[in-house]
C-alpha positions, -999 to +999 in steps of 0.1 A: +593-645-685+564-642-710+555-677-701+550-669-665+530-638-674+506-659-694+502-684-666+495-655-641+468-640-664+451-674-668+450-679-630+435-644-624+408-651-650+399-684-634+396-667-600+373-640-613+350-667-629+349-686-595+340-654-576+312-645-600+298-680-597+295-676-559+274-644-561+237-650-550+211-649-577+177-633-576+150-659-572+127-642-597+134-614-622+117-581-614+086-574-634+090-537-640+057-532-658+034-550-634+038-526-605+050-494-620+024-492-648-006-505-629-035-480-629-056-475-598-093-477-605-114-449-590-135-461-560-173-460-567-191-437-543-218-455-524-243-444-498-236-460-464-251-453-430-276-463-403-306-448-387-307-432-352-337-426-331-348-392-319-352-385-282-385-366-280-403-355-248-440-351-242-446-321-218-467-329-187-474-365-197-471-397-177-450-423-195-477-450-193-504-427-207-483-410-234-491-417-270-466-439-289-443-422-313-410-434-329-390-412-353-357-421-367-333-401-390-306-412-414-270-408-404-250-416-435-217-406-453-237-381-475-246-351-454-267-335-482-290-366-482-293-366-444-304-330-444-329-336-472-344-366-454-346-346-422-367-320-439-390-347-453-395-361-418-406-326-406-429-323-436-444-357-429-450-347-393-468-316-404-489-336-429-499-363-405-508-340-377-523-313-399-502-288-380-505-259-403-494-235-376-461-254-372-447-257-407-412-273-412-398-238-420-413-223-388-400-252-367-365-248-382-366-210-377-377-214-341-349-239-335-323-216-350-335-187-328-334-207-296-299-219-305-285-186-315-299-166-286-284-178-253-293-162-219-275-130-209-260-148-180-242-173-202-206-163-206-195-193-226-210-203-259-231-235-261-215-264-278-226-269-314-256-293-318-253-325-338-276-331-368-298-354-346-301-328-318-311-301-344-338-323-358-350-331-322-354-294-316-373-289-348-396-319-342-403-311-305-431-285-313-451-313-330-451-333-298-475-309-281-498-311-311-497-349-309-503-349-272-533-325-276-549-349-301-543-378-278-561-360-249-590-351-272-595-387-283-592-400-247-620-376-237-642-393-263-632-429-257-610-447-232-602-476-254-578-463-279-541-458-284-528-435-311-493-440-326-469-426-352-437-441-367-414-425-393-382-443-404-359-439-434-340-468-450-313-470-476-328-491-504-300-488-530-264-475-522-258-463-558-253-474-594-269-456-611-289-439-583-288-440-545-323-445-532-337-438-497-373-448-488-391-430-460-416-453-444-443-440-421-474-454-403-498-437-380-531-444-363-549-413-350-583-429-342-610-439-366-616-472-384-580-478-395-545-464-396-525-452-426-492-461-442-469-443-467-438-450-486-418-422-504-387-429-525-360-404-530-333-409-556-299-391-556-270-387-579-240-391-556-215-375-581-235-343-586-251-345-551-285-338-564-320-351-561-331-370-592-368-368-603-386-389-628-383-362-656-345-363-651-342-400-662-365-398-692-353-389-726-365-355-739-400-355-753-405-392-743-426-386-712-458-394-731-444-428-741-435-435-705-470-426-694-485-449-720-463-478-707-474-470-672-510-469-682-507-504-697-492-516-664-521-500-646-547-517-667-530-551-662-529-544-625-566-537-623-575-569-641-550-591-623-562-577-589-598-584-599-608-549-591-629-546-622-635-564-656-638-531-674-609-507-669-627-478-684-654-482-659-629-485-630-613-453-641-645-434-636-638-437-599-600-442-598-584-425-628-549-434-637-521-408-631-484-409-635-466-406-602-431-391-595-427-415-566-403-440-582-372-461-579-351-484-601-350-521-594-329-548-610-359-557-633-371-522-642-389-490-631-411-492-601-439-466-597-451-464-561-486-450-553-501-438-521-533-450-504-565-439-523-544-426-552-554-451-579-575-475-558-596-480-527-580-485-492-582-523-496-554-523-522-530-507-498-500-491-515-502-501-552-470-504-572-467-506-609-436-523-624-423-516-660-395-539-672-364-524-688-373-542-721-402-518-724-381-487-715-354-489-742-356-456-760-376-440-732-352-439-703-318-423-707-291-449-715-272-444-682-303-456-663-307-488-683-288-519-673-257-528-694-263-560-713-232-579-723-236-594-758-221-628-767-195-629-796-222-646-818-247-618-810-221-591-818-212-608-851-249-610-860-254-573-852-224-564-873-238-581-904-271-562-903 
């Protein structure tokens, strides 16, 4: 009897081994750490958007005889930037047309009053205006000023055509600053027209406008101005505007502008017409390389330079 029990036990063991051998195997072992411990990197915020043209009307004006005007606004994923650029567009309109009686604040107030005071017969509230429609309402009062100027010039001369164009553009989506440039050109009679470029820089994390003082290290503004003055003197000589910079500055004295943006190569300082030179030089721009700005700009606004192992070893031995 014990003999048969032994044979039975051996047969059961063999059957178990055969059954385990028939079980399917996993093609690859699970990598527990690869998926469960992977960290998701935060997405970098970037400025994205397009421009949209305003629909503006000239009262009592035939289409063929109306002055030419094109105004576009920014429609982006950052509402605070769009609102800021809208106000700059209104300020540009007031500046170009010398419409002191229609300041951007008054235009905005008039638009709000018209929007919040419906007629007594209206029982249903008006639908909320879009950002573009609000800007159109605020810009509309300037159209009458533009049309009046056109009529005055036509009364003096039949051979003229005044025009105005204002258009923003995203120059840099971010890292370290998002930059929007507001371009404008206008011709209101006279010998020639006028062009302007204004750059606005924003910190997308704090949602704030960044000025030149904000990117300069404390108590280093004078050093930046000295670097900019050097770039100015080189520009005067290279442009063949004068052989003596001191003599040139008697007519066109250097000044540091707050109109700036950061390029891949360095800091760009943009000047307006007649600001540091005659009309013939257009819109002068001074460029200061980052190599001259180390110790002047805050580190977060300087490009990160990756050092080679040999450079790091050399620096460690100093």
